C-alpha positions, 0 to 999 in steps of 0.5 A: 667343527668338522672332523676333518679340521680337528689335528690328530695327538701328535699335531696338537703335541706339536701345536702345544710345544710351539705355543708354549715356545712362543710365549716363554721365549718371547713374555718371561722374564729372567728373575722370574724364569729361575725354576726348571721344575715349573717346565712340565715334561712335554717341553723338557726337550726345548728347555735347553734352548730357552735357557741358553737365550738371553732372556730380558731381566724385566718389562719395563713401563716408564710412561705409566699405563692410562686408563679411561673411564667408560660412562653409562651414556653411550654418548659420553665416550671415554672420560679423559685418560688418567695415567698411572706411575711406572712400574716393572712386569716379571712374567713366568710360567708355572706348574699349576697345582692343586690338591685333589679330593682325596688330599693329594697333590696334583699338577693341574696344568699350567698358570701363567704368573705376573708381578707388577711393581710401581716406582717413582717417576724416572726412579728405580725405587719401588713405591708399591707391594708387588701385585701378583696375577695368577691365570689358568693357561686353558682353553680360554687362552690364545696364543700366536705361536708366531711371535707370542701375542696372546689374549686372555680373560679372568673373572671373578664369580659370585660363588667366589669367597675369597679372591684377589683384584684382577689388575693393581688398583694403581692402573684403575685410575678412576675405577673402583677396583672391588667393581671390577669382575670380568677383565679382558687382556689384549697384548700383541708383540709389537717388536722383539722388545716392545709388547702393547696391551689392552685390559678391557675392564667390566663390572657385576651389573647386577651389584655395582647398580651400573644398569641403564635403568637402575630407577628401582626402589629398594622394596623392588629390589629387595623382591627381586633379590628373594625370587631370584634367590629361591631360583638360583637355589635350584641351580648350580652356582655355576650356570647363572647368568653373568651380567657385565657392563664395560667399566674402562679401558687400560692401554700400556705400552712395555718394553722389555730390560734386555742384559745386551744392547738392543742393537744387537737384536734383530727385530721381529718387524723388520721388512724387505724393502723389496716387497717381492721378497717378502715372507709368504702367506701359508696359502701362499705356500700351500698350492692347494690348487697344485691337483685340482679342487677336485682331487684334493681331500680334505684331510690333505689339506689339513695336512699340507696347511700344519706343514704351511703353518710351520715353514710361515712360521721358520720363514718369519723368523729367518727371513731378516737375516737371509741373503735375498741375493738382490743388490745391497741397496735391496737387502737393507731393510726397513725396520717397522715403529709405531705411528698414530693414524688419522681419521683420514689415513684410516680410510684411506685405502683397503688393509690386505692380510692374513688371519689366523684362526685359532678353534677351541676344540670339544673336549670331555670337559663338557658334556653333551645335552640330553633330552631337555636338560641343560649343558653342563660344563667344567672350568680348567680349575676342577679337579680331574680336568684335562689340559686344554691349553693350545687344543685348537684346530688351525685355520688361515684365511685371506682377509681384507679390512677396510674403514670407511668414513664420511668425514663427519661423523659416520663410520664404518668398519667393513671386513671381507673374507677369501679363501681358506684353509681349515677353520675360518672365521665364524660370522655368527657375529655379525661385527666380524662383517660389517659395523656402523657407528657414529664418532662421539669424541673427535679429538684427531688432532694431536697434541702434548698429552699422552693420548695423542689423538682420540676419537671414539665412536659407538657402533651398533648400538652395542660396541664401543670402539676407539682410535688412540694413539697408536691402538684401536680397540672395539669392545661391547659396553654390555656382556651376558654370559648364561648357559641358557642362551647357548644356541642363540645366533649372536656371539660377541667380540674384542679387538685390539689393533697397534699401527705401524709404518716404515721409520724414517717417514716425517712425523708431519707427513701420513706414510705411504704405506701403513700396517697393523696388526690385529688380535680379536677374540669371539665369545660363546654366549657362555662366557667360553672362548669360540675362536682366538685369531690374529693377523698382520696387515698392510694398508693398499691405497687406491691408484688413479690413472696409474699412480698411487694416491 
């Protein structure tokens, strides 16, 4: 990362405040948001606005989460989904307080605390003990400051003597909760009252016997175990390699239980019918070429970027209520609703949009290597670790996304990237540019079951991808994190998408215009977050003789 892309202290403080505002205002619930001391002093000025808002009572998933087991054999794709009981979720952001080595209590950043309770079908009676997830808001969390879309990961280290499960066992139907060691979560804000969640569930391949070539004898395993113990005695436990296999996928759609009627609230996904009045992207607001490509310094471009992103955020939140000056018909708005694309509609054109990139900045918590020594890093849970939440460099880049399908079994997912200001997409991961795969499960016709359409393909010999209902995911089947791999060129990508169409289109026909939200995480091979990104795209179909197809 060049020094020109690094924001100054004032810009970092501003983006921390905006990020917290987006995360808190959308996800926090009334039942949980009761202690004003949980909010750090940095955000005291915004606390009054939060209290004045009509927050949700809780999040509810009336249809339950659906989990899919991933077999070891790539040709198996996904097993049939299993639906959990309905549940309610309360979310709050709390101050994390730890005890220092001297025994004194000290504040060490924020934590996202979620309480999940399962209920009987179509009943309010709670049937389970509350399950609590507590995730630190550190450098491994990515948040879109526009709508609160976020992604994070949580893990159980082998050095952890006591730990809680990463997800409720009721969500992991068909999976052994004791095998789950690493979880990647993508949560997309689909509307002002709806969020779509995807959990990528990984198990420890070193312990659960899930390696593909696990035809070893017990004696060989014992010998290898002794050798590993001898090697590990010489190194810190945090420097051990972590090897994971994808065990399953969990999808859930949650809705806000609001104290007022949803009709009185304006959906975030409303778009004007007149596309000429749609909100411009930050790149359009920048007008970088106004002074000529060589007259504007990199520092001026970055300053303009931060200003443009701020203007973009304001316009996204206010465009739906503005008077555009057009007649009454064009002032009517189209509400976007989620829909399930087919393979034909998915590959019928090119998705165009902007990718908002957040690249964590290097901190004092990571020491530079000296001589031939290994790089030593400290996790956010260590004492004296600085606040790395929302400590990133911003960027926006024009992006095209296209799926190609040969109407048989071959699928290609390709992205091209255009003009960029600030941090740009890191193409160390080849999956960000082009991936080729073959379909292993094709259930493209809609059914009455929960998972409607289900098409799964295996890409690049490393990724499992699936189009399930209104969602699409892409996840590595295996992950290997080790500090000894820091110099490797290839990184790993996780991806989650949600598809929309204009409300009112017939369910039996493909929409002429469709959209998608996308959230990505790009990992270094030491397990740290290299980049997080989000975007909103619209499908542009090719034209024949001047007529849209």
